[in-house]
C-alpha positions as CSV (number, residue, x, y, z in Angstrom):
1,M,119.4,105.9,106.3
2,I,116.4,106.3,109.0
3,K,115.4,103.5,110.5
4,K,112.8,104.3,112.7
5,L,109.8,106.3,112.1
6,D,110.2,109.7,114.2
7,E,114.0,109.9,112.5
8,M,112.2,111.2,109.8
9,F,111.7,114.8,111.8
10,D,115.3,115.0,112.1
11,A,115.8,114.5,108.5
12,L,113.0,117.0,107.1
13,K,114.7,119.9,109.5
14,S,117.3,120.4,107.3
15,G,115.2,121.2,104.0
16,K,112.7,123.2,103.0
17,K,108.9,123.3,104.5
18,K,106.4,121.9,102.6
19,R,103.1,123.9,102.0
20,L,99.8,121.0,103.4
21,I,96.5,121.3,102.6
22,A,94.4,119.6,104.3
23,A,91.0,119.4,103.1
24,F,87.4,119.4,105.5
25,A,90.2,119.8,108.6
26,N,87.1,120.1,111.6
27,D,88.4,117.0,113.6
28,A,91.3,117.3,116.5
29,H,93.6,114.6,115.4
30,T,94.2,116.2,112.2
31,I,94.8,119.7,113.6
32,E,96.1,118.1,116.0
33,A,98.6,116.6,114.0
34,I,99.3,119.2,111.6
35,H,99.5,121.7,114.4
36,K,102.8,119.2,115.6
37,A,104.3,118.9,112.3
38,V,104.1,123.0,112.4
39,K,105.5,123.6,115.6
40,L,108.3,121.0,114.1
41,G,108.9,123.1,111.3
42,I,108.1,120.4,108.7
43,I,105.1,122.0,106.9
44,D,103.4,125.6,106.9
45,A,99.6,124.2,106.5
46,T,96.6,125.7,104.8
47,L,93.2,124.4,106.7
48,V,90.3,124.1,104.2
49,G,86.8,123.1,106.4
50,D,84.2,124.9,108.7
51,K,86.1,128.0,110.4
52,K,83.8,128.1,113.2
53,I,84.5,124.3,113.7
54,I,87.7,124.6,113.3
55,E,88.7,127.3,115.6
56,S,86.2,125.6,118.6
57,V,89.2,123.1,118.0
58,C,92.0,124.6,118.0
59,E,90.3,126.8,121.4
60,K,89.6,123.4,123.0
61,E,92.7,121.4,122.5
62,S,95.1,124.6,123.4
63,I,95.9,126.0,120.1
64,N,96.6,129.1,118.1
65,P,94.5,129.2,115.1
66,G,97.9,132.1,113.8
67,F,99.5,128.9,112.9
68,F,97.6,128.1,110.0
69,T,96.0,129.9,106.7
70,I,92.0,129.0,107.0
71,F,89.9,128.7,103.9
72,N,86.4,128.8,104.8
73,E,84.0,126.1,103.3
74,K,81.4,124.7,105.6
75,N,80.3,122.3,102.6
76,E,82.5,118.8,102.4
77,S,82.8,118.2,99.0
78,N,83.4,121.6,98.0
79,A,86.1,121.8,100.2
80,I,87.5,118.9,98.8
81,V,87.8,120.6,95.5
82,K,89.3,123.8,97.1
83,A,91.7,122.2,98.3
84,V,92.1,120.6,94.6
85,Q,92.5,123.4,93.5
86,L,95.3,125.3,95.6
87,I,97.5,122.3,94.8
88,N,96.8,122.8,91.3
89,S,97.2,126.2,91.4
90,G,100.6,125.7,93.2
91,K,100.1,126.8,96.3
92,G,100.2,123.2,98.2
93,D,102.9,120.5,97.9
94,L,101.2,117.8,99.8
95,I,97.5,117.0,100.2
96,M,95.8,115.8,103.4
97,K,92.3,114.2,104.2
98,G,90.3,115.7,107.0
99,M,86.8,114.7,108.3
100,V,85.8,113.5,104.8
101,S,85.3,109.9,103.3
102,T,87.5,108.4,101.4
103,D,85.0,107.7,98.6
104,K,84.7,111.3,98.0
105,Y,88.7,112.3,98.9
106,M,89.8,110.1,96.0
107,R,87.0,110.6,93.5
108,A,88.0,114.6,93.6
109,I,91.9,113.8,93.6
110,L,91.2,111.3,90.5
111,N,88.8,113.9,88.7
112,K,89.3,113.6,85.0
113,E,89.7,117.4,84.4
114,N,90.3,119.5,87.6
115,G,91.7,116.3,89.7
116,L,95.5,115.9,90.5
117,M,96.1,113.0,87.5
118,D,98.2,113.0,85.5
119,H,97.8,110.7,81.8
120,G,97.9,107.1,82.8
121,A,99.1,107.5,86.0
122,I,97.5,105.2,88.5
123,L,97.4,105.6,92.4
124,T,98.5,103.4,95.2
125,H,98.9,103.4,98.8
126,I,101.9,102.5,100.8
127,S,102.9,102.5,103.6
128,V,106.0,102.3,106.1
129,V,105.7,100.0,109.4
130,E,107.7,100.1,112.3
131,L,107.8,96.7,114.3
132,K,108.3,96.2,117.4
133,N,110.1,91.9,116.0
134,Y,112.3,93.4,112.7
135,H,115.2,95.1,112.8
136,K,114.5,98.3,110.2
137,L,111.9,99.6,108.9
138,L,109.3,98.2,105.9
139,V,107.7,99.4,103.2
140,I,104.9,97.5,101.9
141,G,102.1,98.1,99.5
142,D,99.0,97.3,97.7
143,V,97.2,97.7,101.2
144,A,94.4,99.5,100.2
145,I,93.9,100.9,96.9
146,I,94.5,98.2,94.4
147,P,92.2,95.3,95.3
148,Q,93.6,92.4,92.4
149,P,96.5,93.7,91.1
150,E,97.8,92.5,87.5
151,L,101.8,92.8,86.6
152,K,101.9,96.1,85.0
153,E,99.8,97.7,88.1
154,K,102.1,95.6,90.3
155,I,105.5,97.3,88.0
156,V,104.2,100.5,89.4
157,I,104.0,99.3,93.0
158,A,107.2,97.8,92.9
159,K,108.6,101.1,92.1
160,F,106.8,103.3,94.9
161,L,108.1,101.0,97.0
162,I,111.3,101.7,95.5
163,K,110.6,105.4,95.6
164,T,110.0,105.5,98.9
165,A,112.8,103.3,99.9
166,H,115.0,105.8,98.1
167,S,113.0,108.8,100.6
168,L,114.2,107.4,103.7
169,G,117.9,106.9,103.1
170,I,117.8,103.1,102.0
171,K,120.2,103.5,98.6
172,R,119.8,100.1,96.7
173,P,116.7,98.7,98.6
174,K,115.7,95.0,98.5
175,L,112.5,94.4,98.0
176,A,110.1,91.5,98.3
177,V,107.4,89.7,96.1
178,L,105.3,87.8,98.5
179,A,103.6,84.3,97.7
180,A,102.5,81.3,99.8
181,T,105.5,79.7,98.8
182,E,109.0,80.2,97.0
183,Q,108.7,77.6,93.9
184,I,107.7,78.9,91.2
185,L,104.2,77.4,89.9
186,P,103.0,78.1,87.2
187,K,99.4,77.8,88.5
188,M,99.9,80.4,91.1
189,Q,99.4,84.0,89.8
190,A,101.1,85.6,92.3
191,C,104.1,83.0,91.4
192,V,104.3,84.3,87.7
193,D,104.4,87.3,88.4
194,A,107.1,87.5,91.2
195,T,109.5,85.3,88.8
196,V,108.8,88.2,86.0
197,L,109.8,90.8,88.5
198,A,112.3,89.3,89.7
199,K,113.8,89.3,86.5
200,M,113.2,92.4,85.0
201,S,115.1,94.2,88.1
202,D,117.9,91.6,87.1
203,R,117.8,93.2,83.8
204,G,117.7,96.5,84.8
205,Q,114.3,97.1,83.3
206,I,113.0,98.4,87.3
207,K,115.5,100.3,88.7
208,G,117.2,101.7,91.8
209,G,116.7,98.4,93.5
210,V,116.9,94.5,93.6
211,I,113.6,92.7,93.8
212,D,113.4,88.8,94.4
213,G,110.4,86.6,94.7
214,P,107.8,84.7,94.9
215,F,108.6,84.1,99.3
216,A,106.1,83.1,101.8
217,L,106.8,86.0,104.5
218,D,108.7,83.8,107.1
219,V,111.1,84.0,104.3
220,I,111.2,87.5,103.6
221,I,111.6,88.8,107.2
222,D,113.7,86.1,109.0
223,K,117.4,84.8,108.1
224,E,117.0,81.7,109.7
225,S,114.1,80.0,107.6
226,A,115.3,81.5,104.6
227,E,118.8,79.7,105.0
228,I,116.8,76.6,106.7
229,K,114.6,76.2,103.2
230,K,118.5,77.0,101.3
231,I,117.4,80.0,99.6
232,D,120.5,82.2,98.2
233,S,119.4,85.8,98.0
234,E,120.2,88.7,99.1
235,V,116.7,89.8,99.6
236,A,115.5,87.1,101.8
237,G,115.5,87.8,106.0
238,N,116.3,91.5,105.0
239,A,114.0,93.1,102.7
240,D,113.0,96.8,103.3
241,C,110.2,96.6,101.0
242,I,107.0,94.0,100.4
243,L,104.7,93.6,97.5
244,F,101.8,92.0,98.2
245,P,99.8,90.2,95.4
246,N,96.3,91.8,96.6
247,I,94.4,94.2,98.6
248,E,93.3,91.0,101.4
249,S,97.3,89.7,102.0
250,G,98.7,93.9,102.2
251,N,95.5,94.9,104.8
252,V,95.4,92.0,107.1
253,F,99.5,92.6,107.3
254,Y,98.5,96.1,107.5
255,K,96.1,95.8,110.2
256,F,97.4,92.8,112.4
257,H,100.4,95.5,113.1
258,T,98.8,98.1,114.2
259,K,95.6,96.3,115.9
260,L,97.6,93.5,117.5
261,A,101.3,94.0,117.4
262,D,101.4,97.5,118.9
263,G,103.5,98.7,115.3
264,E,103.7,102.3,114.4
265,V,102.4,103.6,110.9
266,A,102.6,106.4,108.0
267,A,101.1,105.5,104.6
268,V,100.4,107.9,101.7
269,V,98.4,108.0,98.4
270,A,101.5,107.7,95.4
271,G,100.8,108.3,91.6
272,A,98.6,111.9,92.1
273,R,101.3,115.0,91.2
274,V,101.5,115.4,95.1
275,P,101.7,112.5,97.6
276,A,98.0,112.4,99.3
277,I,97.5,111.1,103.0
278,L,94.9,108.8,103.0
279,S,94.6,108.5,106.9
280,S,91.4,107.1,108.0
281,R,89.2,109.1,110.5
282,G,89.9,106.9,113.5
283,D,93.5,107.0,113.3
284,S,95.5,108.5,116.2
285,V,97.5,111.7,116.0
286,L,100.4,110.1,115.8
287,T,100.2,108.2,112.7
288,K,98.9,111.0,110.9
289,L,101.7,113.0,112.4
290,N,104.4,109.8,110.6
291,S,102.5,110.1,107.2
292,I,102.8,114.6,107.0
293,A,106.5,113.2,107.8
294,L,106.5,110.5,104.7
295,A,104.1,112.2,102.8
296,S,107.2,115.2,102.8
297,L,110.1,112.9,102.4
298,M,108.1,111.9,99.2
299,S,107.8,114.9,97.8
300,E,111.2,115.9,97.4
């Protein structure tokens, strides 16, 4: 079981290298992260973007551009379309956002005619967070794409959280469904949905792990809090995954740990034909490198 983000790289070295396609990869952070992943032997990389800018960045960062296959495309929108085309033609296993706006990147993935979506598929954002005060990694979602997930979308999120945990070597992940209370209150939709998800897990309708909730955050991550509140659950205090009731709660949790608690993270958009790396243009090289590794594990 992978307990630290940097353990992902050792796990990947024994497997087949993945082929990454980077859309409009004109920025130093993206190129440096991809270069590190190539040197670690976990990917082969194709950069789609302005070749002169890419070569200039490589020269400035002392990177040999020969590490990459480069498709020259100076236009941002055309570069994204080209990246998606390469994936659809079977030349890539992962797609990554470079120096391009999120809306244009997502629009190309979601395009009904030429995008990366199968009929009925739902995209969701899955993050893996390494916290200094928790004994293992936490797989969380959704913090960036689905604003107010309904039950059918929470089912999809739950399945991807469990699948991601499996990618990290967790055989039977424990998934906690977050709410403001452990009580089952009919007027609180988060509590109702959590109860349904837990019962679906009990009856084998959601497979691969164990789901319980509703739980407040202290019960999810702190065994003592669960014991004080007399909650008897194998998930309470020992969760591998957290499913958030809405994007606000998920996004606050994510940014609190990355900006105030010095936590490290990897993040991938799941639901398309291949894992899609959606790092912010301002994310660190390490965050982007971790996200490449997570996407590679998820594409197994």
